[in-house]
N, C-alpha and C positions, 0 to 999 in steps of 0.2 A: 431941896424938892429933888433938884437934880441927883442928890446922894441918896434919898430913899429908894427914887427912881433905880440907879444903880444899881444898889445893894439888891433890891427884890428882884431884879433881872440879873442878878449873880447866884440868889437863891435858888431861882426856880431853875436855871440852868445846871445846878448841881444833881437836881433830880428829874435829867432827863433822860436817864438811863433806867429809872426806877418804873414798876407798875402804878397805875392812877388807881391804887387801892387805899384805903386808910386802914385796914385792919392788917394789912402785911408792911403798910408803906415804912416803919420802924424796923422790919426784921432786916437782917444781912441779906443782900442780894445774893441770888444763887449765883455762883462762878458760872464764868463763861469757858474755861479752861479747866482741863483735867488736871489734879494733880500729879505731880510727877514720882510720891514716894512709891505705890506699889500699883503697878500693872492688873488691869480686871484677871481675871481667868479665863485661860482660850478655853474654848468649846470643842473645840479640834483633838484636844488629847485625848489618846486612845484610852479604853476603860481596861480595867486591869483585866488578866485572863481568867475568864471562867473556868470552871470544870470541863464544860465543853471540848470535845477535841475539834482545832480547829487547822490542823495539820495537813501539809498535801497529802494525797490520797498515795500508798505503795502501794505497789504490786506485791501480794503475797507471795507468789513464785521467786523475786529478787532474793529473799531471804531463806530460801527454801535450800535444804542440801542437795546438792547433785551427786550422780555417779562416781564423777571425779573426785569430788569433795571426801568421799567414805572409802575410795578406791583400797587406802591402807590397812582398812580392816579388815580387806578380805572377803566382804560381802557380794552377793549379786539382787538386783534389784527383786525384788518380792510383789506377785500380785495382790498379793492379800491386802485388805486396808488397815491403816494404823493404827496402833492399839497402845493399851494403856490406859492412863486419867486424862483423855485428852480435852479440847475446849469445845464447850459447846457452841456450836457456827453459827447459834441466829444472832443477828445486827453483824456478822462478820463477812470478808472475804476471806476464803479459806483456801489452802493446798497443804496436800500431805503427802509423803514418799515412806516407803515402806523398803527394807531389805532384811536379806536374810545369812547368815553366818553359816559357814559351813558344819557346826556345830550343831545349828538348827535352833540358835538364839536368833530373835528379831531386831530390827532396828527401826524403829519410827520416829517420823518427823513431822511437825504439823505446824504452819504458823497461821494467824488469824489475824488480819488486819481490822479494826473497828472504827465505825463512822463517827461514832457518837461519844466513846467511850475511853478512856486511858485507859492504858496495857496495865500498871501497877494496881488500878482498880480489880481488873480482869483476875490478877493473880493473887491478891489478897482476897478476893471472896471464893477464891479457888477450895474445893471441900474434896479430897481423893482419898480413897481408901490407903489403908496401910500405915506407917508410921513415918513421920517426919525425919529428912536424912539431911545432915551439915554436909555440903560438899562448897570445895573453894570459891568464895564470890568471885563473880564475873565481873571485868571491868567494863565501864559504859553500859550498862542496866541500870533500871530504875527498880526493880523489884526483881528475887529470885526466891524460887521455893523448890523441894523436894522430897519426893516420898517415894518409899518400898513397902511393896507388899509380895511375899514370896520371893519369888527372883525376877520380877518385874518393879524397875526405878523409872519414874517419871520425874523431869526436870521444866519446871515453867520458868521462864524468863521473860521480860517486859522490857521494852523500850517507845517511848511516846505510844501510840497506838495501834502497835503491834505487840502480839504475843508469841512465842517462840515454844514450844514444846517437843523435847525429847524424850524417847521412851526406849527402854532396852530390856525386851524378857529375856534370861538366861536361866541357865541351871540352878544358878544358886545367886544371892543378895550381892555377895562380893564380886561376883563376875558381872552382874550389870552396872555394880557402883563403879567397877574400874573401867568400864567403857565409857560412860558416862563422863568420867572423869576425862578421859583422852578426847570424847569427841566437842565436850563442852567449849573450846575455844575455837574450834572450828564453826560452831553454831552461833556466837558472838561475831567471828569474823565476816558473816554474810549479812548482820545486821545493818540495815541502812547508816549511813553518818546523821542525817536528818529526818528520822521517819515524822 
């Protein structure tokens, strides 16, 4: 009798950590520790970047050519508004400047910084009159396009959420293209490192 009582007591002790539910009694108990095979994914992982611009705001004046930048061109500040195929200011902080050559040709520069758009999207969507022109690709930009109509050539460059537009209105297309080629490295040098 003592042996039967010991077996019954031993049998009950083996079930002490299991719920007293006959429907789940013979199921495996829920493990009390987490398996070490694979950790659960963290919810603090940053989501992939969206198409919306989340970069810091850049003052467009910092990327705008100055009188000193273009002094070697022999130009003087022009009171007229920047000309050529320029960026629409909607949704952008914008600055522009204009200079005049002794020959009467006009050099214009416009910088636009968008709050909710990427520069390459703006450049890709641009529609300017004239024919597309291929100019030397500039390092450090995400998009570049150029057009000439008559003696006016316009070049659009993008970096981050910034669009920089250089326009030269000269007596001939060849002169405008030559001036743009000389000036593009200066324009790129003014672009912020991380817009």
